[in-house]
MDAnalysis code that builds the backbone (N, CA, C; Angstrom):
import MDAnalysis as mda
import numpy as np

u = mda.Universe.empty(255, n_residues=85, atom_resindex=np.repeat(np.arange(85), 3), trajectory=True)
u.add_TopologyAttr("name", ["N", "CA", "C"] * 85)
u.add_TopologyAttr("resid", np.arange(1, 86))
u.add_TopologyAttr("resname", ["UNK", "UNK", "UNK", "UNK", "UNK", "UNK", "UNK", "UNK", "UNK", "UNK", "UNK", "UNK", "UNK", "UNK", "UNK", "UNK", "UNK", "UNK", "UNK", "UNK", "UNK", "UNK", "UNK", "UNK", "UNK", "UNK", "UNK", "UNK", "UNK", "UNK", "UNK", "UNK", "UNK", "UNK", "UNK", "UNK", "UNK", "UNK", "UNK", "UNK", "UNK", "UNK", "UNK", "UNK", "UNK", "UNK", "UNK", "UNK", "UNK", "UNK", "UNK", "UNK", "UNK", "UNK", "UNK", "UNK", "UNK", "UNK", "UNK", "UNK", "UNK", "UNK", "UNK", "UNK", "UNK", "UNK", "UNK", "UNK", "UNK", "UNK", "UNK", "UNK", "UNK", "UNK", "UNK", "UNK", "UNK", "UNK", "UNK", "UNK", "UNK", "UNK", "UNK", "UNK", "UNK"])
u.atoms.positions = np.array([
    [17.218, 53.448, 60.315],
    [18.482, 54.401, 59.146],
    [17.426, 55.302, 58.402],
    [16.402, 54.897, 57.918],
    [15.436, 54.885, 56.925],
    [15.240, 56.500, 57.982],
    [14.670, 56.661, 59.080],
    [14.163, 57.835, 60.088],
    [15.656, 58.574, 59.498],
    [16.309, 58.138, 59.778],
    [17.925, 58.946, 60.134],
    [18.021, 59.868, 58.612],
    [17.643, 58.962, 57.486],
    [18.250, 59.505, 56.320],
    [17.384, 60.719, 55.742],
    [16.376, 60.210, 56.602],
    [14.799, 61.171, 56.149],
    [15.622, 62.456, 56.792],
    [15.373, 62.417, 58.200],
    [15.624, 63.560, 58.849],
    [16.993, 64.422, 58.283],
    [17.952, 63.803, 57.579],
    [19.365, 64.180, 57.183],
    [18.965, 64.669, 55.970],
    [17.889, 64.065, 54.859],
    [17.679, 64.899, 53.813],
    [16.771, 65.667, 54.278],
    [15.474, 66.072, 54.731],
    [14.610, 67.382, 55.107],
    [15.665, 68.121, 55.809],
    [16.549, 68.312, 56.203],
    [17.669, 68.868, 57.304],
    [16.725, 69.377, 58.420],
    [16.595, 68.393, 59.053],
    [15.775, 68.554, 60.350],
    [16.811, 68.352, 61.018],
    [18.599, 67.583, 60.995],
    [18.962, 68.129, 61.727],
    [20.303, 68.875, 62.019],
    [21.064, 69.450, 62.352],
    [21.738, 70.504, 62.398],
    [23.367, 70.384, 61.558],
    [23.420, 68.847, 60.425],
    [24.260, 68.731, 60.404],
    [24.324, 68.987, 58.838],
    [25.030, 69.091, 57.673],
    [24.870, 68.724, 56.433],
    [24.167, 68.369, 55.719],
    [23.516, 68.596, 55.105],
    [21.955, 67.088, 54.789],
    [22.469, 66.336, 53.965],
    [23.533, 66.479, 53.001],
    [23.839, 65.791, 51.843],
    [25.150, 64.785, 52.491],
    [25.647, 64.472, 53.546],
    [26.717, 64.322, 54.003],
    [26.700, 62.153, 53.314],
    [25.487, 62.004, 54.287],
    [25.685, 60.612, 53.852],
    [24.722, 60.535, 52.247],
    [24.348, 61.224, 51.443],
    [24.480, 60.819, 50.219],
    [25.334, 60.851, 49.706],
    [26.361, 61.735, 49.768],
    [27.244, 61.915, 48.989],
    [28.700, 61.079, 49.452],
    [28.005, 60.392, 50.663],
    [28.908, 59.393, 51.166],
    [28.385, 57.790, 50.267],
    [27.363, 57.681, 50.069],
    [26.537, 56.403, 49.742],
    [26.852, 56.957, 47.995],
    [27.038, 57.687, 47.409],
    [27.754, 58.220, 45.769],
    [28.915, 57.845, 45.561],
    [29.339, 57.925, 46.458],
    [30.668, 58.112, 46.273],
    [31.149, 56.266, 46.263],
    [30.607, 55.752, 47.224],
    [30.791, 54.012, 47.078],
    [30.239, 53.509, 46.541],
    [29.124, 53.676, 45.480],
    [28.548, 53.221, 44.372],
    [29.544, 53.326, 43.646],
    [30.249, 54.776, 43.119],
    [31.152, 54.921, 42.211],
    [32.353, 54.227, 42.378],
    [32.774, 54.304, 43.436],
    [33.646, 53.227, 43.712],
    [34.063, 51.693, 43.643],
    [32.543, 51.212, 43.230],
    [32.281, 49.887, 42.822],
    [32.125, 49.973, 41.518],
    [31.047, 50.834, 40.832],
    [30.673, 51.018, 39.172],
    [32.056, 51.325, 38.053],
    [32.641, 52.231, 38.356],
    [33.716, 52.812, 37.964],
    [34.700, 51.440, 37.059],
    [35.611, 50.738, 38.341],
    [35.984, 49.851, 38.019],
    [35.561, 48.503, 37.148],
    [34.457, 48.693, 37.775],
    [33.448, 47.593, 36.963],
    [33.635, 48.018, 35.636],
    [33.131, 49.624, 35.373],
    [32.825, 49.381, 34.086],
    [34.442, 49.749, 32.743],
    [35.189, 49.588, 33.911],
    [36.269, 49.599, 33.022],
    [36.802, 48.188, 32.907],
    [36.639, 47.315, 33.810],
    [36.703, 45.489, 33.112],
    [36.171, 45.433, 31.805],
    [34.863, 46.124, 32.322],
    [33.938, 45.681, 31.298],
    [34.467, 46.037, 29.506],
    [34.691, 47.100, 29.779],
    [35.255, 48.078, 28.117],
    [36.992, 47.348, 28.169],
    [37.691, 46.827, 28.645],
    [38.738, 46.278, 28.418],
    [38.374, 44.785, 28.145],
    [37.435, 43.977, 28.872],
    [36.918, 42.484, 27.738],
    [36.495, 42.534, 26.724],
    [35.689, 43.754, 26.576],
    [35.097, 44.190, 25.113],
    [36.200, 44.096, 23.655],
    [37.068, 44.994, 24.947],
    [38.312, 45.713, 23.437],
    [39.219, 44.048, 23.298],
    [39.593, 43.382, 24.411],
    [40.227, 41.821, 23.517],
    [39.619, 41.161, 22.667],
    [38.221, 41.470, 23.396],
    [37.562, 40.245, 22.629],
    [37.186, 40.770, 21.036],
    [37.062, 41.908, 21.050],
    [37.188, 42.742, 19.492],
    [38.916, 42.275, 18.897],
    [39.158, 42.395, 19.325],
    [40.912, 42.007, 18.981],
    [41.212, 40.360, 18.510],
    [40.463, 40.077, 19.352],
    [40.701, 38.177, 18.932],
    [39.739, 38.242, 17.853],
    [38.636, 38.925, 18.023],
    [37.792, 38.267, 16.508],
    [38.449, 38.867, 15.595],
    [39.190, 40.271, 15.410],
    [39.872, 40.705, 14.298],
    [40.885, 39.531, 13.809],
    [41.478, 38.965, 15.010],
    [42.834, 38.256, 14.442],
    [41.997, 36.933, 13.870],
    [40.862, 36.343, 14.529],
    [40.327, 35.120, 13.887],
    [40.233, 35.833, 11.936],
    [39.399, 36.681, 12.025],
    [39.013, 37.175, 10.851],
    [40.051, 37.233, 9.707],
    [41.227, 37.366, 10.319],
    [42.241, 38.022, 9.554],
    [42.856, 36.228, 9.127],
    [42.816, 35.902, 10.170],
    [42.920, 33.708, 10.006],
    [42.570, 33.330, 8.640],
    [40.964, 33.691, 8.522],
    [40.036, 33.684, 8.361],
    [40.350, 33.836, 7.047],
    [40.600, 35.262, 6.604],
    [41.087, 35.610, 4.738],
    [42.150, 34.501, 4.384],
    [43.501, 34.946, 5.529],
    [44.657, 33.646, 4.769],
    [44.425, 32.639, 4.462],
    [43.576, 31.589, 5.286],
    [42.699, 30.844, 4.598],
    [42.110, 30.768, 3.222],
    [41.312, 31.319, 3.565],
    [40.943, 31.375, 2.027],
    [41.793, 32.014, 0.841],
    [42.958, 32.649, 1.131],
    [43.868, 33.551, -0.229],
    [44.562, 32.052, -0.897],
    [45.309, 31.339, 0.973],
    [45.610, 29.847, 0.135],
    [44.583, 28.930, -0.618],
    [43.687, 29.153, -0.392],
    [42.797, 27.982, -0.823],
    [42.795, 28.597, -2.056],
    [42.024, 29.670, -2.177],
    [42.281, 30.639, -3.732],
    [43.846, 30.340, -4.422],
    [44.442, 30.172, -3.852],
    [46.170, 29.958, -5.172],
    [46.195, 28.455, -5.182],
    [45.578, 27.469, -4.852],
    [45.158, 25.964, -4.473],
    [44.921, 25.749, -5.590],
    [43.572, 26.542, -5.883],
    [42.521, 26.361, -6.493],
    [43.214, 27.215, -8.065],
    [43.918, 28.082, -8.442],
    [44.728, 28.561, -9.221],
    [45.631, 27.658, -9.492],
    [46.123, 26.827, -9.083],
    [47.431, 26.027, -9.749],
    [46.715, 24.993, -10.221],
    [45.650, 24.609, -9.651],
    [44.757, 22.819, -10.439],
    [44.242, 23.861, -11.515],
    [43.256, 24.495, -11.793],
    [42.915, 25.226, -13.016],
    [44.287, 25.577, -13.979],
    [45.778, 26.227, -13.403],
    [46.478, 26.458, -14.642],
    [46.806, 24.741, -14.611],
    [47.597, 24.210, -13.716],
    [48.570, 22.769, -14.121],
    [47.561, 21.535, -14.509],
    [46.179, 21.444, -14.419],
    [45.618, 20.673, -14.362],
    [45.788, 19.681, -13.761],
    [46.676, 19.595, -12.431],
    [46.755, 18.100, -11.573],
    [46.472, 18.928, -10.227],
    [46.703, 17.971, -9.682],
    [46.205, 18.206, -8.567],
    [47.197, 17.305, -7.575],
    [47.451, 17.999, -6.295],
    [48.567, 17.333, -5.269],
    [48.137, 16.473, -4.692],
    [48.937, 15.544, -5.040],
    [48.155, 14.348, -4.185],
    [48.019, 14.278, -2.576],
    [46.683, 13.391, -2.227],
    [46.343, 13.601, -0.892],
    [46.529, 12.178, -0.139],
    [47.032, 12.416, 0.850],
    [47.591, 10.579, 1.676],
    [46.651, 10.590, 2.933],
    [46.073, 10.134, 2.804],
    [45.279, 9.479, 3.953],
    [45.890, 8.275, 4.537],
    [45.992, 8.305, 5.601],
    [46.387, 7.164, 6.617],
    [45.749, 6.788, 7.545],
    [45.061, 5.364, 7.333],
    [44.230, 5.110, 8.417],
    [44.736, 4.062, 9.246],
    [43.795, 3.957, 10.452],
    [44.377, 3.281, 11.265],
    [43.541, 2.140, 11.596],
])
């Protein structure tokens, strides 16, 4: 195969010199392009999930702030019930 490739690249044959190289490039692109697309999709899904988690954390912080403000205003806390088993 190496001798054949070398002969084709140096145009020692009467065939078109870049046929084999073109086929190899097309095969590589047929593998690499779908992989690239899959990586980008996975990356965008992970980014979206991260944004959702940040939004949830911000909402939890806001809820905690509201509770703390109520405690400061009213001077009382809601009772906490602990269940032991």
